[in-house]
N, C-alpha and C positions, 0 to 999 in steps of 0.2 A: 790161886780166886782164881786164873784165867786158864787149871791143865797142868798140865804135861806140855804137851807142843808149843811151846811159845812161836811156832816160826807161824800159827793157827791167826796173831794176833795182827799182822802186819798189811797177810793179804783180807779177815774181817775189814779193816779197816779203808782199805784200797777201792773191798767190794761198798760199801757205803758211799767213799767221794764219787765214784765208778757211776754207784745210782740218780746223784744231787746232779751233778755237772754233765750228766749227757747230754747231748743238743738234741733237739725234740724238733719238727717239723707239725707246723700250722695249717701244709698246704695238700695233703693229703688227705685223700675223698674216705670217707668210714665206710660206704656199701657200692659196692658195685657193682647191680643187675644186668642180666645176662636172658633175653626170654624164651631162647634156646638155648639149646650148643650150639651149633652150624649158626649163628644169627653175629653176623660180621660191625652191627648197633650195637656198644654199651657203653649206657648211660652211666656217666657218675657223680653222686649226691655230698651234699657236704653233712649233709644226716641222713639219717633213721626218717625221722617227720619232713622229711621235703619227701624222701625218694617214697613213702607213703603214700601224700601226697601227689601226687604224678601217679601210682598205678591209679587210686580215685577214678583218677580219669581216664584213662586207658580202657575201654567199652570192652578189653575181652577178658575182663580182672574183673571178678562175681566180685562181689560185695560182702560173700563168707568169708572165701581167701583174703581180704582186706580185714574183717574182723578178726580171721588168725591170726596173722600179721599181730594187730594190733594189739591179739594178747600175749601173745608170744615176746613183743618187745616190753609191756610190762614186768613178766617172769627175768627177764634179761637183764630188767635195771632194777630188783629184786637180789639177781647173785652174785657170786664172786666168778663161778667158773662158771660152765655149762656142756653139755654133751651134743652134740648137732648127726643126727644120722640120717641119710636121704632127706635131709631137706627141714626134717623133726628135730625138734626137740626134745630127746630124750631125761626121762624124770627122772 
């Protein structure tokens, strides 16, 4: 039923128990935005939506870039995994 190697059974249970008993922190920010690599000012947000609202109020960010960010967010919500290259989502 479990295969020939019975030592795998306890390890599987340990992994399952670890999966459900790990402590998760609720205070970790979901997104950190740096406007330039040399920028000492880093802004932390608790949600992607909050970051988008902040970027909308920034006169240096074009409406086109905001729309690309919103469409990327929609893509991310429907994927289980993604690839990002040079700041762009690779399809």
